[in-house]
C-alpha positions, 0 to 999 in steps of 0.5 A: 741548265734550264734556261730561266725563260722555259719555263714562261713557253711552257706555261699555258695560255689558258687566261683571257687576251687584252686587246689594246684600246689604240688598236683598230676597229678592223681587228689589223693592228690587235696587238693582244696581250696575257699574264702568265706565271712569271711574266706576260705573254704577247700575240697578234689577233691576226694568228690564232695560233696561241703557240706563236704568242712571245713570252717576256718575263715580268722584269723584261716587261718592265723594262720594255713599258718604260722604255716606250713610255720614255719615247725610246722607239718613237724613230721605228714608226714611219711619218705619217702613220696613223692608226 
């Protein structure tokens, strides 16, 4: 029995990376995202080894976006942190 995410990790990363508009210009806060078949890949612009990208299904991504929008992770940002 195969893991449903196996197909995500075998999907090629041959699309265009999108950088957050909240990333700063110095390149030290650049989270990137790329749509792939069945989900999305997350990468770090400082780590160009594309095999290290994290991959999430569409449902996982939706759950994460909704949690972020609801402020569920706000407590993880240390006070005084700025971009």
